[in-house]
PDB file of N, CA, C, O and CB in Angstrom:
ATOM      1  N   MET A   1    -118.861 181.907  17.066  1.00  0.00           N
ATOM      2  CA  MET A   1    -119.724 182.257  15.948  1.00  0.00           C
ATOM      3  C   MET A   1    -120.223 180.953  15.328  1.00  0.00           C
ATOM      4  O   MET A   1    -119.488 179.968  15.256  1.00  0.00           O
ATOM      5  CB  MET A   1    -118.968 183.149  14.890  1.00  0.00           C
ATOM      6  N   SER A   2    -121.421 180.957  14.903  1.00  0.00           N
ATOM      7  CA  SER A   2    -121.987 179.749  14.300  1.00  0.00           C
ATOM      8  C   SER A   2    -121.950 179.841  12.775  1.00  0.00           C
ATOM      9  O   SER A   2    -121.787 180.918  12.202  1.00  0.00           O
ATOM     10  CB  SER A   2    -123.433 179.529  14.785  1.00  0.00           C
ATOM     11  N   LEU A   3    -122.102 178.704  12.151  1.00  0.00           N
ATOM     12  CA  LEU A   3    -122.171 178.673  10.695  1.00  0.00           C
ATOM     13  C   LEU A   3    -123.353 179.503  10.209  1.00  0.00           C
ATOM     14  O   LEU A   3    -123.257 180.187   9.190  1.00  0.00           O
ATOM     15  CB  LEU A   3    -122.286 177.224  10.186  1.00  0.00           C
ATOM     16  N   LYS A   4    -124.455 179.446  10.930  1.00  0.00           N
ATOM     17  CA  LYS A   4    -125.639 180.231  10.550  1.00  0.00           C
ATOM     18  C   LYS A   4    -125.318 181.724  10.563  1.00  0.00           C
ATOM     19  O   LYS A   4    -125.713 182.454   9.654  1.00  0.00           O
ATOM     20  CB  LYS A   4    -126.822 179.933  11.505  1.00  0.00           C
ATOM     21  N   THR A   5    -124.607 182.173  11.584  1.00  0.00           N
ATOM     22  CA  THR A   5    -124.229 183.588  11.676  1.00  0.00           C
ATOM     23  C   THR A   5    -123.313 183.977  10.523  1.00  0.00           C
ATOM     24  O   THR A   5    -123.479 185.038   9.922  1.00  0.00           O
ATOM     25  CB  THR A   5    -123.538 183.876  13.021  1.00  0.00           C
ATOM     26  N   MET A   6    -122.343 183.114  10.216  1.00  0.00           N
ATOM     27  CA  MET A   6    -121.447 183.410   9.093  1.00  0.00           C
ATOM     28  C   MET A   6    -122.226 183.490   7.788  1.00  0.00           C
ATOM     29  O   MET A   6    -121.972 184.366   6.962  1.00  0.00           O
ATOM     30  CB  MET A   6    -120.345 182.344   8.984  1.00  0.00           C
ATOM     31  N   ARG A   7    -123.182 182.570   7.599  1.00  0.00           N
ATOM     32  CA  ARG A   7    -123.992 182.568   6.383  1.00  0.00           C
ATOM     33  C   ARG A   7    -124.836 183.833   6.294  1.00  0.00           C
ATOM     34  O   ARG A   7    -124.908 184.463   5.239  1.00  0.00           O
ATOM     35  CB  ARG A   7    -124.892 181.326   6.339  1.00  0.00           C
ATOM     36  N   GLU A   8    -125.477 184.205   7.403  1.00  0.00           N
ATOM     37  CA  GLU A   8    -126.311 185.407   7.404  1.00  0.00           C
ATOM     38  C   GLU A   8    -125.476 186.662   7.190  1.00  0.00           C
ATOM     39  O   GLU A   8    -125.907 187.581   6.494  1.00  0.00           O
ATOM     40  CB  GLU A   8    -127.085 185.515   8.715  1.00  0.00           C
ATOM     41  N   ASP A   9    -124.283 186.710   7.782  1.00  0.00           N
ATOM     42  CA  ASP A   9    -123.391 187.857   7.572  1.00  0.00           C
ATOM     43  C   ASP A   9    -122.973 187.982   6.112  1.00  0.00           C
ATOM     44  O   ASP A   9    -122.726 189.086   5.626  1.00  0.00           O
ATOM     45  CB  ASP A   9    -122.150 187.733   8.457  1.00  0.00           C
ATOM     46  N   ALA A  10    -122.893 186.852   5.412  1.00  0.00           N
ATOM     47  CA  ALA A  10    -122.546 186.864   3.987  1.00  0.00           C
ATOM     48  C   ALA A  10    -123.762 187.193   3.119  1.00  0.00           C
ATOM     49  O   ALA A  10    -123.632 187.359   1.907  1.00  0.00           O
ATOM     50  CB  ALA A  10    -121.959 185.509   3.573  1.00  0.00           C
ATOM     51  N   GLY A  11    -124.936 187.288   3.736  1.00  0.00           N
ATOM     52  CA  GLY A  11    -126.147 187.631   2.998  1.00  0.00           C
ATOM     53  C   GLY A  11    -126.699 186.496   2.154  1.00  0.00           C
ATOM     54  O   GLY A  11    -127.346 186.736   1.134  1.00  0.00           O
ATOM     55  N   LEU A  12    -126.448 185.252   2.575  1.00  0.00           N
ATOM     56  CA  LEU A  12    -126.893 184.087   1.814  1.00  0.00           C
ATOM     57  C   LEU A  12    -127.995 183.331   2.543  1.00  0.00           C
ATOM     58  O   LEU A  12    -128.009 183.255   3.772  1.00  0.00           O
ATOM     59  CB  LEU A  12    -125.720 183.156   1.540  1.00  0.00           C
ATOM     60  N   SER A  13    -128.909 182.780   1.772  1.00  0.00           N
ATOM     61  CA  SER A  13    -129.897 181.863   2.335  1.00  0.00           C
ATOM     62  C   SER A  13    -129.253 180.478   2.392  1.00  0.00           C
ATOM     63  O   SER A  13    -128.192 180.265   1.806  1.00  0.00           O
ATOM     64  CB  SER A  13    -131.230 181.847   1.482  1.00  0.00           C
ATOM     65  N   GLN A  14    -129.878 179.551   3.083  1.00  0.00           N
ATOM     66  CA  GLN A  14    -129.367 178.187   3.118  1.00  0.00           C
ATOM     67  C   GLN A  14    -129.306 177.617   1.703  1.00  0.00           C
ATOM     68  O   GLN A  14    -128.344 176.940   1.341  1.00  0.00           O
ATOM     69  CB  GLN A  14    -130.245 177.299   4.023  1.00  0.00           C
ATOM     70  N   GLN A  15    -130.322 177.891   0.920  1.00  0.00           N
ATOM     71  CA  GLN A  15    -130.369 177.374  -0.443  1.00  0.00           C
ATOM     72  C   GLN A  15    -129.252 177.970  -1.301  1.00  0.00           C
ATOM     73  O   GLN A  15    -128.627 177.258  -2.087  1.00  0.00           O
ATOM     74  CB  GLN A  15    -131.731 177.669  -1.074  1.00  0.00           C
ATOM     75  N   GLU A  16    -129.001 179.261  -1.156  1.00  0.00           N
ATOM     76  CA  GLU A  16    -127.929 179.905  -1.927  1.00  0.00           C
ATOM     77  C   GLU A  16    -126.566 179.342  -1.541  1.00  0.00           C
ATOM     78  O   GLU A  16    -125.721 179.108  -2.405  1.00  0.00           O
ATOM     79  CB  GLU A  16    -127.951 181.429  -1.711  1.00  0.00           C
ATOM     80  N   LEU A  17    -126.350 179.126  -0.245  1.00  0.00           N
ATOM     81  CA  LEU A  17    -125.082 178.546   0.200  1.00  0.00           C
ATOM     82  C   LEU A  17    -124.942 177.124  -0.318  1.00  0.00           C
ATOM     83  O   LEU A  17    -123.867 176.727  -0.766  1.00  0.00           O
ATOM     84  CB  LEU A  17    -124.982 178.567   1.736  1.00  0.00           C
ATOM     85  N   CYS A  18    -126.004 176.371  -0.258  1.00  0.00           N
ATOM     86  CA  CYS A  18    -126.002 175.002  -0.760  1.00  0.00           C
ATOM     87  C   CYS A  18    -125.596 174.989  -2.233  1.00  0.00           C
ATOM     88  O   CYS A  18    -124.747 174.196  -2.639  1.00  0.00           O
ATOM     89  CB  CYS A  18    -127.392 174.349  -0.572  1.00  0.00           C
ATOM     90  N   HIS A  19    -126.187 175.843  -3.009  1.00  0.00           N
ATOM     91  CA  HIS A  19    -125.855 175.929  -4.439  1.00  0.00           C
ATOM     92  C   HIS A  19    -124.394 176.339  -4.640  1.00  0.00           C
ATOM     93  O   HIS A  19    -123.704 175.792  -5.500  1.00  0.00           O
ATOM     94  CB  HIS A  19    -126.789 176.934  -5.150  1.00  0.00           C
ATOM     95  N   ALA A  20    -123.928 177.304  -3.843  1.00  0.00           N
ATOM     96  CA  ALA A  20    -122.561 177.820  -3.990  1.00  0.00           C
ATOM     97  C   ALA A  20    -121.495 176.772  -3.674  1.00  0.00           C
ATOM     98  O   ALA A  20    -120.398 176.815  -4.231  1.00  0.00           O
ATOM     99  CB  ALA A  20    -122.366 179.022  -3.088  1.00  0.00           C
ATOM    100  N   ILE A  21    -121.811 175.836  -2.786  1.00  0.00           N
ATOM    101  CA  ILE A  21    -120.822 174.813  -2.424  1.00  0.00           C
ATOM    102  C   ILE A  21    -121.001 173.523  -3.216  1.00  0.00           C
ATOM    103  O   ILE A  21    -120.271 172.554  -3.010  1.00  0.00           O
ATOM    104  CB  ILE A  21    -120.908 174.510  -0.941  1.00  0.00           C
ATOM    105  N   GLY A  22    -121.973 173.518  -4.120  1.00  0.00           N
ATOM    106  CA  GLY A  22    -122.184 172.347  -4.965  1.00  0.00           C
ATOM    107  C   GLY A  22    -122.889 171.204  -4.266  1.00  0.00           C
ATOM    108  O   GLY A  22    -122.697 170.036  -4.604  1.00  0.00           O
ATOM    109  N   CYS A  23    -123.695 171.551  -3.303  1.00  0.00           N
ATOM    110  CA  CYS A  23    -124.432 170.550  -2.529  1.00  0.00           C
ATOM    111  C   CYS A  23    -125.805 170.340  -3.184  1.00  0.00           C
ATOM    112  O   CYS A  23    -126.417 171.291  -3.669  1.00  0.00           O
ATOM    113  CB  CYS A  23    -124.585 170.995  -1.025  1.00  0.00           C
ATOM    114  N   SER A  24    -126.270 169.119  -3.193  1.00  0.00           N
ATOM    115  CA  SER A  24    -127.541 168.832  -3.857  1.00  0.00           C
ATOM    116  C   SER A  24    -128.748 168.955  -2.928  1.00  0.00           C
ATOM    117  O   SER A  24    -129.884 169.019  -3.399  1.00  0.00           O
ATOM    118  CB  SER A  24    -127.503 167.448  -4.442  1.00  0.00           C
ATOM    119  N   ALA A  25    -128.516 168.990  -1.622  1.00  0.00           N
ATOM    120  CA  ALA A  25    -129.634 169.046  -0.682  1.00  0.00           C
ATOM    121  C   ALA A  25    -129.398 170.124   0.371  1.00  0.00           C
ATOM    122  O   ALA A  25    -128.379 170.110   1.062  1.00  0.00           O
ATOM    123  CB  ALA A  25    -129.841 167.679  -0.008  1.00  0.00           C
ATOM    124  N   VAL A  26    -130.335 171.054   0.490  1.00  0.00           N
ATOM    125  CA  VAL A  26    -130.216 172.138   1.466  1.00  0.00           C
ATOM    126  C   VAL A  26    -130.208 171.587   2.893  1.00  0.00           C
ATOM    127  O   VAL A  26    -129.762 172.270   3.814  1.00  0.00           O
ATOM    128  CB  VAL A  26    -131.368 173.145   1.292  1.00  0.00           C
ATOM    129  N   GLY A  27    -130.684 170.391   3.078  1.00  0.00           N
ATOM    130  CA  GLY A  27    -130.693 169.767   4.399  1.00  0.00           C
ATOM    131  C   GLY A  27    -129.295 169.595   4.971  1.00  0.00           C
ATOM    132  O   GLY A  27    -129.125 169.577   6.190  1.00  0.00           O
ATOM    133  N   ARG A  28    -128.296 169.470   4.114  1.00  0.00           N
ATOM    134  CA  ARG A  28    -126.923 169.335   4.613  1.00  0.00           C
ATOM    135  C   ARG A  28    -126.485 170.620   5.298  1.00  0.00           C
ATOM    136  O   ARG A  28    -125.880 170.576   6.369  1.00  0.00           O
ATOM    137  CB  ARG A  28    -125.952 168.984   3.463  1.00  0.00           C
ATOM    138  N   VAL A  29    -126.784 171.763   4.694  1.00  0.00           N
ATOM    139  CA  VAL A  29    -126.439 173.046   5.308  1.00  0.00           C
ATOM    140  C   VAL A  29    -127.185 173.180   6.629  1.00  0.00           C
ATOM    141  O   VAL A  29    -126.601 173.583   7.635  1.00  0.00           O
ATOM    142  CB  VAL A  29    -126.779 174.235   4.357  1.00  0.00           C
ATOM    143  N   TRP A  30    -128.455 172.849   6.631  1.00  0.00           N
ATOM    144  CA  TRP A  30    -129.258 172.905   7.849  1.00  0.00           C
ATOM    145  C   TRP A  30    -128.645 172.021   8.934  1.00  0.00           C
ATOM    146  O   TRP A  30    -128.558 172.429  10.092  1.00  0.00           O
ATOM    147  CB  TRP A  30    -130.709 172.473   7.562  1.00  0.00           C
ATOM    148  N   SER A  31    -128.223 170.818   8.564  1.00  0.00           N
ATOM    149  CA  SER A  31    -127.700 169.891   9.567  1.00  0.00           C
ATOM    150  C   SER A  31    -126.411 170.414  10.208  1.00  0.00           C
ATOM    151  O   SER A  31    -126.152 170.126  11.377  1.00  0.00           O
ATOM    152  CB  SER A  31    -127.447 168.524   8.935  1.00  0.00           C
ATOM    153  N   TRP A  32    -125.606 171.170   9.475  1.00  0.00           N
ATOM    154  CA  TRP A  32    -124.413 171.785  10.066  1.00  0.00           C
ATOM    155  C   TRP A  32    -124.798 172.953  10.959  1.00  0.00           C
ATOM    156  O   TRP A  32    -124.196 173.163  12.012  1.00  0.00           O
ATOM    157  CB  TRP A  32    -123.445 172.256   8.969  1.00  0.00           C
ATOM    158  N   GLU A  33    -125.807 173.716  10.534  1.00  0.00           N
ATOM    159  CA  GLU A  33    -126.205 174.900  11.295  1.00  0.00           C
ATOM    160  C   GLU A  33    -126.834 174.551  12.643  1.00  0.00           C
ATOM    161  O   GLU A  33    -126.671 175.306  13.601  1.00  0.00           O
ATOM    162  CB  GLU A  33    -127.176 175.729  10.484  1.00  0.00           C
ATOM    163  N   VAL A  34    -127.531 173.452  12.742  1.00  0.00           N
ATOM    164  CA  VAL A  34    -128.234 173.116  13.987  1.00  0.00           C
ATOM    165  C   VAL A  34    -127.365 172.354  14.984  1.00  0.00           C
ATOM    166  O   VAL A  34    -127.835 171.976  16.057  1.00  0.00           O
ATOM    167  CB  VAL A  34    -129.461 172.299  13.673  1.00  0.00           C
ATOM    168  N   TRP A  35    -126.101 172.128  14.632  1.00  0.00           N
ATOM    169  CA  TRP A  35    -125.204 171.380  15.517  1.00  0.00           C
ATOM    170  C   TRP A  35    -125.137 171.996  16.917  1.00  0.00           C
ATOM    171  O   TRP A  35    -125.089 171.271  17.910  1.00  0.00           O
ATOM    172  CB  TRP A  35    -123.802 171.319  14.910  1.00  0.00           C
ATOM    173  N   ASP A  36    -125.133 173.328  17.000  1.00  0.00           N
ATOM    174  CA  ASP A  36    -124.981 174.012  18.283  1.00  0.00           C
ATOM    175  C   ASP A  36    -126.280 174.161  19.067  1.00  0.00           C
ATOM    176  O   ASP A  36    -126.266 174.691  20.178  1.00  0.00           O
ATOM    177  CB  ASP A  36    -124.393 175.361  18.058  1.00  0.00           C
ATOM    178  N   GLN A  37    -127.385 173.713  18.520  1.00  0.00           N
ATOM    179  CA  GLN A  37    -128.661 173.830  19.228  1.00  0.00           C
ATOM    180  C   GLN A  37    -128.751 172.839  20.380  1.00  0.00           C
ATOM    181  O   GLN A  37    -128.106 171.791  20.379  1.00  0.00           O
ATOM    182  CB  GLN A  37    -129.824 173.614  18.263  1.00  0.00           C
ATOM    183  N   SER A  38    -129.553 173.193  21.341  1.00  0.00           N
ATOM    184  CA  SER A  38    -129.801 172.283  22.448  1.00  0.00           C
ATOM    185  C   SER A  38    -131.307 172.206  22.649  1.00  0.00           C
ATOM    186  O   SER A  38    -131.930 173.248  22.853  1.00  0.00           O
ATOM    187  CB  SER A  38    -129.071 172.751  23.755  1.00  0.00           C
ATOM    188  N   PRO A  39    -131.916 171.053  22.604  1.00  0.00           N
ATOM    189  CA  PRO A  39    -131.291 169.764  22.322  1.00  0.00           C
ATOM    190  C   PRO A  39    -130.917 169.666  20.841  1.00  0.00           C
ATOM    191  O   PRO A  39    -131.557 170.265  19.977  1.00  0.00           O
ATOM    192  CB  PRO A  39    -132.235 168.607  22.718  1.00  0.00           C
ATOM    193  N   ARG A  40    -129.884 168.910  20.584  1.00  0.00           N
ATOM    194  CA  ARG A  40    -129.372 168.750  19.227  1.00  0.00           C
ATOM    195  C   ARG A  40    -130.223 167.738  18.465  1.00  0.00           C
ATOM    196  O   ARG A  40    -130.428 166.621  18.939  1.00  0.00           O
ATOM    197  CB  ARG A  40    -127.892 168.305  19.251  1.00  0.00           C
ATOM    198  N   PRO A  41    -130.721 168.121  17.284  1.00  0.00           N
ATOM    199  CA  PRO A  41    -131.472 167.158  16.464  1.00  0.00           C
ATOM    200  C   PRO A  41    -130.594 165.963  16.083  1.00  0.00           C
ATOM    201  O   PRO A  41    -129.382 166.108  15.920  1.00  0.00           O
ATOM    202  CB  PRO A  41    -132.016 167.844  15.189  1.00  0.00           C
ATOM    203  N   LYS A  42    -131.194 164.807  15.944  1.00  0.00           N
ATOM    204  CA  LYS A  42    -130.447 163.591  15.600  1.00  0.00           C
ATOM    205  C   LYS A  42    -129.727 163.706  14.266  1.00  0.00           C
ATOM    206  O   LYS A  42    -128.681 163.086  14.074  1.00  0.00           O
ATOM    207  CB  LYS A  42    -131.380 162.404  15.564  1.00  0.00           C
ATOM    208  N   SER A  43    -130.268 164.486  13.349  1.00  0.00           N
ATOM    209  CA  SER A  43    -129.669 164.593  12.017  1.00  0.00           C
ATOM    210  C   SER A  43    -128.591 165.677  11.935  1.00  0.00           C
ATOM    211  O   SER A  43    -128.055 165.926  10.855  1.00  0.00           O
ATOM    212  CB  SER A  43    -130.748 164.876  10.992  1.00  0.00           C
ATOM    213  N   ALA A  44    -128.266 166.324  13.056  1.00  0.00           N
ATOM    214  CA  ALA A  44    -127.251 167.378  13.053  1.00  0.00           C
ATOM    215  C   ALA A  44    -125.870 166.786  12.782  1.00  0.00           C
ATOM    216  O   ALA A  44    -125.558 165.673  13.205  1.00  0.00           O
ATOM    217  CB  ALA A  44    -127.254 168.139  14.396  1.00  0.00           C
ATOM    218  N   ARG A  45    -125.055 167.554  12.071  1.00  0.00           N
ATOM    219  CA  ARG A  45    -123.682 167.147  11.764  1.00  0.00           C
ATOM    220  C   ARG A  45    -122.725 168.192  12.318  1.00  0.00           C
ATOM    221  O   ARG A  45    -122.996 169.392  12.262  1.00  0.00           O
ATOM    222  CB  ARG A  45    -123.476 166.966  10.227  1.00  0.00           C
ATOM    223  N   ASN A  46    -121.621 167.733  12.844  1.00  0.00           N
ATOM    224  CA  ASN A  46    -120.613 168.637  13.389  1.00  0.00           C
ATOM    225  C   ASN A  46    -119.866 169.315  12.232  1.00  0.00           C
ATOM    226  O   ASN A  46    -119.157 168.639  11.487  1.00  0.00           O
ATOM    227  CB  ASN A  46    -119.619 167.868  14.319  1.00  0.00           C
ATOM    228  N   PRO A  47    -120.014 170.638  12.070  1.00  0.00           N
ATOM    229  CA  PRO A  47    -119.335 171.314  10.959  1.00  0.00           C
ATOM    230  C   PRO A  47    -117.824 171.365  11.134  1.00  0.00           C
ATOM    231  O   PRO A  47    -117.104 171.649  10.177  1.00  0.00           O
ATOM    232  CB  PRO A  47    -119.869 172.718  10.808  1.00  0.00           C
ATOM    233  N   ARG A  48    -117.334 171.096  12.331  1.00  0.00           N
ATOM    234  CA  ARG A  48    -115.901 171.145  12.585  1.00  0.00           C
ATOM    235  C   ARG A  48    -115.165 169.933  12.038  1.00  0.00           C
ATOM    236  O   ARG A  48    -113.935 169.905  12.034  1.00  0.00           O
ATOM    237  CB  ARG A  48    -115.649 171.263  14.060  1.00  0.00           C
ATOM    238  N   ILE A  49    -115.913 168.921  11.571  1.00  0.00           N
ATOM    239  CA  ILE A  49    -115.250 167.730  11.035  1.00  0.00           C
ATOM    240  C   ILE A  49    -115.622 167.453   9.575  1.00  0.00           C
ATOM    241  O   ILE A  49    -115.526 166.317   9.109  1.00  0.00           O
ATOM    242  CB  ILE A  49    -115.599 166.524  11.886  1.00  0.00           C
ATOM    243  N   MET A  50    -116.044 168.495   8.861  1.00  0.00           N
ATOM    244  CA  MET A  50    -116.341 168.311   7.436  1.00  0.00           C
ATOM    245  C   MET A  50    -115.044 168.112   6.660  1.00  0.00           C
ATOM    246  O   MET A  50    -113.969 168.498   7.119  1.00  0.00           O
ATOM    247  CB  MET A  50    -117.129 169.527   6.872  1.00  0.00           C
ATOM    248  N   ARG A  51    -115.153 167.510   5.489  1.00  0.00           N
ATOM    249  CA  ARG A  51    -113.994 167.299   4.630  1.00  0.00           C
ATOM    250  C   ARG A  51    -113.324 168.632   4.285  1.00  0.00           C
ATOM    251  O   ARG A  51    -113.983 169.668   4.205  1.00  0.00           O
ATOM    252  CB  ARG A  51    -114.407 166.560   3.345  1.00  0.00           C
ATOM    253  N   PHE A  52    -112.013 168.588   4.083  1.00  0.00           N
ATOM    254  CA  PHE A  52    -111.247 169.791   3.770  1.00  0.00           C
ATOM    255  C   PHE A  52    -111.786 170.485   2.527  1.00  0.00           C
ATOM    256  O   PHE A  52    -111.940 171.706   2.510  1.00  0.00           O
ATOM    257  CB  PHE A  52    -109.776 169.446   3.578  1.00  0.00           C
ATOM    258  N   GLU A  53    -112.072 169.708   1.486  1.00  0.00           N
ATOM    259  CA  GLU A  53    -112.558 170.295   0.231  1.00  0.00           C
ATOM    260  C   GLU A  53    -113.870 171.033   0.447  1.00  0.00           C
ATOM    261  O   GLU A  53    -114.085 172.108  -0.114  1.00  0.00           O
ATOM    262  CB  GLU A  53    -112.739 169.208  -0.838  1.00  0.00           C
ATOM    263  N   MET A  54    -114.747 170.453   1.263  1.00  0.00           N
ATOM    264  CA  MET A  54    -116.036 171.101   1.552  1.00  0.00           C
ATOM    265  C   MET A  54    -115.818 172.365   2.375  1.00  0.00           C
ATOM    266  O   MET A  54    -116.465 173.383   2.131  1.00  0.00           O
ATOM    267  CB  MET A  54    -116.985 170.130   2.303  1.00  0.00           C
ATOM    268  N   ALA A  55    -114.918 172.308   3.340  1.00  0.00           N
ATOM    269  CA  ALA A  55    -114.636 173.484   4.161  1.00  0.00           C
ATOM    270  C   ALA A  55    -114.086 174.616   3.289  1.00  0.00           C
ATOM    271  O   ALA A  55    -114.439 175.778   3.488  1.00  0.00           O
ATOM    272  CB  ALA A  55    -113.633 173.134   5.290  1.00  0.00           C
ATOM    273  N   LYS A  56    -113.234 174.285   2.335  1.00  0.00           N
ATOM    274  CA  LYS A  56    -112.678 175.292   1.435  1.00  0.00           C
ATOM    275  C   LYS A  56    -113.775 175.910   0.579  1.00  0.00           C
ATOM    276  O   LYS A  56    -113.817 177.130   0.416  1.00  0.00           O
ATOM    277  CB  LYS A  56    -111.591 174.678   0.541  1.00  0.00           C
ATOM    278  N   ARG A  57    -114.655 175.092   0.035  1.00  0.00           N
ATOM    279  CA  ARG A  57    -115.781 175.623  -0.763  1.00  0.00           C
ATOM    280  C   ARG A  57    -116.687 176.497   0.101  1.00  0.00           C
ATOM    281  O   ARG A  57    -117.165 177.539  -0.347  1.00  0.00           O
ATOM    282  CB  ARG A  57    -116.604 174.463  -1.390  1.00  0.00           C
ATOM    283  N   MET A  58    -116.919 176.066   1.345  1.00  0.00           N
ATOM    284  CA  MET A  58    -117.771 176.822   2.262  1.00  0.00           C
ATOM    285  C   MET A  58    -117.134 178.175   2.572  1.00  0.00           C
ATOM    286  O   MET A  58    -117.812 179.202   2.529  1.00  0.00           O
ATOM    287  CB  MET A  58    -118.014 176.025   3.568  1.00  0.00           C
ATOM    288  N   ALA A  59    -115.844 178.185   2.883  1.00  0.00           N
ATOM    289  CA  ALA A  59    -115.145 179.437   3.177  1.00  0.00           C
ATOM    290  C   ALA A  59    -115.199 180.380   1.976  1.00  0.00           C
ATOM    291  O   ALA A  59    -115.460 181.573   2.130  1.00  0.00           O
ATOM    292  CB  ALA A  59    -113.681 179.159   3.569  1.00  0.00           C
ATOM    293  N   ASP A  60    -114.956 179.849   0.799  1.00  0.00           N
ATOM    294  CA  ASP A  60    -115.006 180.676  -0.420  1.00  0.00           C
ATOM    295  C   ASP A  60    -116.396 181.270  -0.619  1.00  0.00           C
ATOM    296  O   ASP A  60    -116.527 182.455  -0.926  1.00  0.00           O
ATOM    297  CB  ASP A  60    -114.609 179.843  -1.658  1.00  0.00           C
ATOM    298  N   ALA A  61    -117.422 180.463  -0.448  1.00  0.00           N
ATOM    299  CA  ALA A  61    -118.802 180.927  -0.639  1.00  0.00           C
ATOM    300  C   ALA A  61    -119.168 182.008   0.379  1.00  0.00           C
ATOM    301  O   ALA A  61    -119.954 182.907   0.081  1.00  0.00           O
ATOM    302  CB  ALA A  61    -119.782 179.748  -0.529  1.00  0.00           C
ATOM    303  N   LEU A  62    -118.600 181.915   1.570  1.00  0.00           N
ATOM    304  CA  LEU A  62    -118.896 182.884   2.624  1.00  0.00           C
ATOM    305  C   LEU A  62    -117.989 184.110   2.560  1.00  0.00           C
ATOM    306  O   LEU A  62    -118.151 185.050   3.337  1.00  0.00           O
ATOM    307  CB  LEU A  62    -118.765 182.227   3.980  1.00  0.00           C
ATOM    308  N   GLY A  63    -117.036 184.094   1.632  1.00  0.00           N
ATOM    309  CA  GLY A  63    -116.115 185.222   1.485  1.00  0.00           C
ATOM    310  C   GLY A  63    -115.094 185.290   2.608  1.00  0.00           C
ATOM    311  O   GLY A  63    -114.655 186.374   2.992  1.00  0.00           O
ATOM    312  N   LEU A  64    -114.716 184.132   3.134  1.00  0.00           N
ATOM    313  CA  LEU A  64    -113.763 184.057   4.240  1.00  0.00           C
ATOM    314  C   LEU A  64    -112.535 183.259   3.825  1.00  0.00           C
ATOM    315  O   LEU A  64    -112.587 182.442   2.906  1.00  0.00           O
ATOM    316  CB  LEU A  64    -114.419 183.424   5.483  1.00  0.00           C
ATOM    317  N   SER A  65    -111.434 183.510   4.518  1.00  0.00           N
ATOM    318  CA  SER A  65    -110.283 182.630   4.335  1.00  0.00           C
ATOM    319  C   SER A  65    -110.610 181.326   5.071  1.00  0.00           C
ATOM    320  O   SER A  65    -111.480 181.302   5.942  1.00  0.00           O
ATOM    321  CB  SER A  65    -108.936 183.294   4.876  1.00  0.00           C
ATOM    322  N   LEU A  66    -109.929 180.274   4.725  1.00  0.00           N
ATOM    323  CA  LEU A  66    -110.149 179.002   5.402  1.00  0.00           C
ATOM    324  C   LEU A  66    -109.822 179.121   6.890  1.00  0.00           C
ATOM    325  O   LEU A  66    -110.519 178.548   7.727  1.00  0.00           O
ATOM    326  CB  LEU A  66    -109.300 177.896   4.755  1.00  0.00           C
ATOM    327  N   ASP A  67    -108.770 179.858   7.219  1.00  0.00           N
ATOM    328  CA  ASP A  67    -108.408 180.065   8.625  1.00  0.00           C
ATOM    329  C   ASP A  67    -109.519 180.790   9.383  1.00  0.00           C
ATOM    330  O   ASP A  67    -109.861 180.406  10.501  1.00  0.00           O
ATOM    331  CB  ASP A  67    -107.100 180.861   8.728  1.00  0.00           C
ATOM    332  N   ASP A  68    -110.085 181.840   8.774  1.00  0.00           N
ATOM    333  CA  ASP A  68    -111.167 182.578   9.425  1.00  0.00           C
ATOM    334  C   ASP A  68    -112.418 181.717   9.570  1.00  0.00           C
ATOM    335  O   ASP A  68    -113.130 181.818  10.569  1.00  0.00           O
ATOM    336  CB  ASP A  68    -111.495 183.844   8.636  1.00  0.00           C
ATOM    337  N   PHE A  69    -112.686 180.875   8.579  1.00  0.00           N
ATOM    338  CA  PHE A  69    -113.832 179.978   8.655  1.00  0.00           C
ATOM    339  C   PHE A  69    -113.674 179.027   9.841  1.00  0.00           C
ATOM    340  O   PHE A  69    -114.590 178.895  10.653  1.00  0.00           O
ATOM    341  CB  PHE A  69    -113.991 179.184   7.339  1.00  0.00           C
ATOM    342  N   TRP A  70    -112.505 178.353   9.950  1.00  0.00           N
ATOM    343  CA  TRP A  70    -112.283 177.431  11.067  1.00  0.00           C
ATOM    344  C   TRP A  70    -112.315 178.153  12.399  1.00  0.00           C
ATOM    345  O   TRP A  70    -112.879 177.646  13.369  1.00  0.00           O
ATOM    346  CB  TRP A  70    -110.955 176.710  10.906  1.00  0.00           C
ATOM    347  N   ALA A  71    -111.706 179.351  12.456  1.00  0.00           N
ATOM    348  CA  ALA A  71    -111.704 180.119  13.694  1.00  0.00           C
ATOM    349  C   ALA A  71    -113.121 180.515  14.089  1.00  0.00           C
ATOM    350  O   ALA A  71    -113.457 180.519  15.273  1.00  0.00           O
ATOM    351  CB  ALA A  71    -110.829 181.364  13.548  1.00  0.00           C
ATOM    352  N   GLY A  72    -113.948 180.846  13.110  1.00  0.00           N
ATOM    353  CA  GLY A  72    -115.343 181.208  13.393  1.00  0.00           C
ATOM    354  C   GLY A  72    -116.124 180.058  13.978  1.00  0.00           C
ATOM    355  O   GLY A  72    -116.986 180.264  14.833  1.00  0.00           O
ATOM    356  N   LEU A  73    -115.836 178.840  13.527  1.00  0.00           N
ATOM    357  CA  LEU A  73    -116.533 177.678  14.076  1.00  0.00           C
ATOM    358  C   LEU A  73    -116.060 177.346  15.482  1.00  0.00           C
ATOM    359  O   LEU A  73    -116.784 176.710  16.248  1.00  0.00           O
ATOM    360  CB  LEU A  73    -116.339 176.476  13.173  1.00  0.00           C
ATOM    361  N   SER A  74    -114.854 177.772  15.826  1.00  0.00           N
ATOM    362  CA  SER A  74    -114.291 177.450  17.138  1.00  0.00           C
ATOM    363  C   SER A  74    -114.730 178.421  18.226  1.00  0.00           C
ATOM    364  O   SER A  74    -114.619 178.109  19.411  1.00  0.00           O
ATOM    365  CB  SER A  74    -112.788 177.435  17.059  1.00  0.00           C
ATOM    366  N   ASP A  75    -115.222 179.582  17.844  1.00  0.00           N
ATOM    367  CA  ASP A  75    -115.621 180.596  18.851  1.00  0.00           C
ATOM    368  C   ASP A  75    -116.751 180.119  19.724  1.00  0.00           C
ATOM    369  O   ASP A  75    -117.196 180.848  20.611  1.00  0.00           O
ATOM    370  CB  ASP A  75    -116.034 181.891  18.172  1.00  0.00           C
TER     371      ASP A  75
END
């Protein structure tokens, strides 16, 4: 499962998720979402290596446990 799928399942736009996690730029959410694309954009970031605090905020915003969030990124 991708971060984009988790976000869409939660009914959030990129901007809404960005606001919910306290991020100042929607581009950060985009850069995590495009990680799995091929070819991968140069500005893509691997969501599997984000800081713990950010992952916790992301899981909370998506209505997931931290374990489910990490498991979703691993699928």
